[in-house]
N, CA, C and O of each residue as an XYZ file, in Angstrom:
312
protein
N       0.837     -1.187      0.000
C       0.000      0.000      0.000
C       0.879      1.247      0.000
O       1.884      1.325      0.706
N       0.475      2.203     -0.800
C       1.221      3.451     -0.749
C       0.556      4.405      0.242
O      -0.540      4.138      0.736
N       1.216      5.496      0.521
C       0.761      6.411      1.568
C      -0.583      7.047      1.230
O      -1.373      7.329      2.131
N      -0.854      7.276     -0.046
C      -2.135      7.875     -0.432
C      -3.300      6.938     -0.130
O      -4.357      7.389      0.312
N      -3.119      5.649     -0.363
C      -4.179      4.686     -0.070
C      -4.445      4.599      1.426
O      -5.587      4.428      1.852
N      -3.392      4.717      2.217
C      -3.540      4.614      3.669
C      -4.274      5.820      4.231
O      -5.133      5.674      5.100
N      -3.942      7.014      3.743
C      -4.481      8.245      4.338
C      -5.661      8.823      3.570
O      -6.096      9.934      3.874
N      -6.191      8.107      2.586
C      -7.227      8.655      1.720
C      -8.463      9.141      2.483
O      -8.926     10.253      2.225
N      -8.997      8.379      3.382
C     -10.230      8.759      4.057
C     -10.020      9.509      5.361
O     -10.976      9.731      6.105
N      -8.805      9.898      5.646
C      -8.511     10.540      6.925
C      -8.693     12.053      6.851
O      -8.478     12.680      5.814
N      -9.090     12.605      7.971
C      -9.151     14.063      8.090
C      -7.728     14.576      8.307
O      -6.837     13.793      8.635
N      -7.504     15.872      8.129
C      -6.157     16.409      8.373
C      -5.649     16.129      9.795
O      -4.460     15.881      9.996
N      -6.550     16.170     10.767
C      -6.144     15.884     12.141
C      -5.738     14.418     12.297
O      -4.752     14.106     12.965
N      -6.498     13.530     11.680
C      -6.164     12.105     11.739
C      -4.833     11.831     11.044
O      -4.037     11.016     11.511
N      -4.600     12.518      9.923
C      -3.325     12.357      9.221
C      -2.169     12.812     10.100
O      -1.134     12.149     10.168
N      -2.348     13.938     10.769
C      -1.297     14.459     11.639
C      -0.988     13.471     12.759
O       0.175     13.213     13.068
N      -2.034     12.927     13.360
C      -1.853     11.937     14.424
C      -1.162     10.691     13.870
O      -0.248     10.150     14.493
N      -1.602     10.246     12.707
C      -1.021      9.061     12.074
C       0.470      9.262     11.805
O       1.286      8.397     12.127
N       0.820     10.398     11.217
C       2.224     10.636     10.879
C       3.085     10.812     12.120
O       4.234     10.372     12.136
N       2.550     11.449     13.163
C       3.300     11.558     14.420
C       3.561     10.182     15.006
O       4.658      9.890     15.482
N       2.528      9.334     14.963
C       2.669      7.970     15.470
C       3.718      7.202     14.661
O       4.549      6.496     15.232
N       3.681      7.340     13.343
C       4.637      6.636     12.496
C       6.064      7.139     12.735
O       7.004      6.344     12.747
N       6.231      8.451     12.925
C       7.559      8.994     13.222
C       8.090      8.407     14.525
O       9.258      8.031     14.620
N       7.220      8.335     15.523
C       7.617      7.776     16.815
C       8.000      6.304     16.651
O       8.999      5.846     17.206
N       7.207      5.586     15.894
C       7.465      4.167     15.668
C       8.790      3.943     14.936
O       9.558      3.046     15.286
N       9.047      4.761     13.926
C      10.310      4.639     13.185
C      11.499      4.983     14.075
O      12.548      4.345     13.984
N      11.342      5.983     14.929
C      12.422      6.351     15.850
C      12.698      5.210     16.824
O      13.855      4.911     17.119
N      11.640      4.571     17.326
C      11.811      3.438     18.241
C      12.511      2.275     17.544
O      13.386      1.635     18.126
N      12.127      2.003     16.305
C      12.763      0.927     15.541
C      14.238      1.232     15.296
O      15.089      0.351     15.421
N      14.536      2.480     14.949
C      15.933      2.870     14.721
C      16.743      2.711     16.003
O      17.900      2.293     15.965
N      16.135      3.044     17.131
C      16.811      2.894     18.423
C      17.071      1.418     18.728
O      18.142      1.063     19.218
N      16.096      0.566     18.438
C      16.276     -0.871     18.656
C      17.406     -1.416     17.789
O      18.228     -2.207     18.253
N      17.443     -0.992     16.536
C      18.489     -1.446     15.623
C      19.854     -0.981     16.121
O      20.817     -1.747     16.101
N      19.939      0.262     16.564
C      21.202      0.801     17.080
C      21.636      0.053     18.338
O      22.816     -0.256     18.501
N      20.689     -0.237     19.226
C      21.006     -0.997     20.439
C      21.534     -2.392     20.098
O      22.499     -2.862     20.701
N      20.901     -3.040     19.139
C      21.332     -4.377     18.727
C      22.727     -4.324     18.107
O      23.560     -5.195     18.361
N      22.977     -3.298     17.295
C      24.288     -3.133     16.680
C      25.362     -2.945     17.756
O      26.441     -3.531     17.673
N      25.060     -2.129     18.758
C      26.012     -1.902     19.852
C      26.235     -3.169     20.674
O      27.353     -3.451     21.105
N      25.165     -3.927     20.884
C      25.274     -5.173     21.640
C      26.174     -6.174     20.907
O      27.024     -6.819     21.521
N      25.981     -6.296     19.605
C      26.806     -7.213     18.817
C      28.262     -6.753     18.764
O      29.178     -7.574     18.789
N      28.470     -5.451     18.694
C      29.834     -4.923     18.690
C      30.527     -5.236     20.013
O      31.692     -5.633     20.028
N      29.811     -5.059     21.121
C      30.374     -5.371     22.436
C      30.675     -6.860     22.559
O      31.702     -7.250     23.115
N      29.781     -7.683     22.041
C      29.974     -9.130     22.077
C      31.219     -9.522     21.287
O      32.009    -10.353     21.735
N      31.392     -8.920     20.107
C      32.555     -9.223     19.272
C      33.840     -8.794     19.979
O      34.828     -9.527     19.964
N      33.833     -7.617     20.595
C      35.012     -7.147     21.330
C      35.330     -8.075     22.497
O      36.496     -8.348     22.784
N      34.295     -8.552     23.162
C      34.478     -9.476     24.276
C      35.090    -10.794     23.795
O      35.981    -11.346     24.441
N      34.605    -11.288     22.661
C      35.169    -12.513     22.087
C      36.648    -12.328     21.757
O      37.468    -13.202     22.041
N      36.979    -11.201     21.165
C      38.374    -10.927     20.803
C      39.245    -10.904     22.054
O      40.327    -11.491     22.070
N      38.780    -10.231     23.096
C      39.543    -10.178     24.351
C      39.755    -11.573     24.928
O      40.858    -11.916     25.353
N      38.695    -12.371     24.939
C      38.794    -13.725     25.489
C      39.752    -14.595     24.674
O      40.530    -15.366     25.235
N      39.689    -14.467     23.365
C      40.585    -15.250     22.506
C      42.032    -14.846     22.756
O      42.910    -15.703     22.860
N      42.280    -13.552     22.853
C      43.652    -13.089     23.072
C      44.188    -13.492     24.443
O      45.390    -13.704     24.598
N      43.311    -13.600     25.438
C      43.745    -14.062     26.766
C      44.195    -15.522     26.712
O      45.196    -15.906     27.317
N      43.433    -16.319     25.977
C      43.715    -17.750     25.906
C      44.826    -18.040     24.902
O      45.722    -18.841     25.169
N      44.761    -17.396     23.766
C      45.681    -17.681     22.660
C      46.258    -16.360     22.133
O      45.733    -15.816     21.162
N      47.311    -15.840     22.743
C      47.850    -14.535     22.327
C      48.592    -14.553     20.990
O      49.129    -13.527     20.573
N      48.630    -15.691     20.319
C      49.318    -15.791     19.027
C      48.606    -15.008     17.925
O      49.242    -14.569     16.967
N      47.305    -14.834     18.055
C      46.544    -14.102     17.045
C      46.807    -12.609     17.192
O      46.984    -12.105     18.301
N      46.831    -11.906     16.059
C      46.996    -10.451     16.129
C      45.625     -9.799     16.281
O      44.614    -10.326     15.816
N      45.614     -8.671     16.924
C      44.366     -7.942     17.145
C      43.748     -7.519     15.817
O      42.534     -7.619     15.637
N      44.571     -7.049     14.893
C      44.069     -6.623     13.582
C      43.414     -7.777     12.829
O      42.371     -7.604     12.199
N      44.029     -8.944     12.899
C      43.474    -10.122     12.229
C      42.103    -10.474     12.809
O      41.153    -10.734     12.071
N      42.016    -10.478     14.132
C      40.754    -10.845     14.774
C      39.658     -9.817     14.508
O      38.491    -10.184     14.367
N      40.011     -8.554     14.437
C      39.007     -7.515     14.182
C      38.396     -7.637     12.789
O      37.257     -7.224     12.570
N      39.148     -8.202     11.853
C      38.651     -8.354     10.481
C      37.668     -9.511     10.342
O      36.880     -9.552      9.397
N      37.713    -10.443     11.276
C      36.864    -11.630     11.185
C      35.425    -11.322     11.576
O      35.150    -10.367     12.303
N      34.517    -12.152     11.079
C      33.116    -12.023     11.464
C      32.924    -12.587     12.867
O      33.774    -13.311     13.386
N      31.813    -12.248     13.458
C      31.499    -12.750     14.793
C      31.421    -14.267     14.781
O      31.894    -14.923     15.709
N      30.836    -14.821     13.748
C      30.715    -16.283     13.649
C      32.091    -16.940     13.599
O      32.313    -17.965     14.243
N      33.006    -16.362     12.845
C      34.370    -16.908     12.776
C      35.051    -16.829     14.130
O      35.757    -17.753     14.531
N      34.841    -15.735     14.828
C      35.417    -15.591     16.168
C      34.843    -16.634     17.123
O      35.561    -17.184     17.958
N      33.554    -16.899     16.995
C      32.932    -17.924     17.841
C      33.546    -19.294     17.563
O      33.775    -20.075     18.486
N      33.810    -19.582     16.291
C      34.430    -20.867     15.947
C      35.835    -20.972     16.520
O      36.217    -22.020     17.041
N      36.601    -19.899     16.427
C      37.952    -19.900     17.000
C      37.869    -20.107     18.500
O      38.624    -20.896     19.067
N      36.956    -19.402     19.138
C      36.810    -19.504     20.592
C      36.418    -20.924     21.000
O      36.936    -21.456     21.981
N      35.513    -21.528     20.251
C      35.089    -22.898     20.562
C      36.222    -23.902     20.343
O      36.309    -24.916     21.037
N      37.080    -23.609     19.378
C      38.177    -24.526     19.051
C      39.284    -24.494     20.104
O      39.878    -25.527     20.413
N      39.565    -23.306     20.658
C      40.696    -23.202     21.603
C      40.320    -23.528     23.003
O      41.165    -23.482     23.897
């Protein structure tokens, strides 16, 4: 559905309320996405720290380039 179909029968006041609600909803979703991104970044940093504590042979630059899944595999292996 496009925006015209959604707001076709609405009064200007209803449209204003609808758009305010949608802006709030989009802001909340963006915040959730940002929180998840930060959580995954912290998790990856934690994995790197743990790997380096156990196996200091790996370089920090090498580990930072790897995906989280690859880091999990390395951690499980050591």
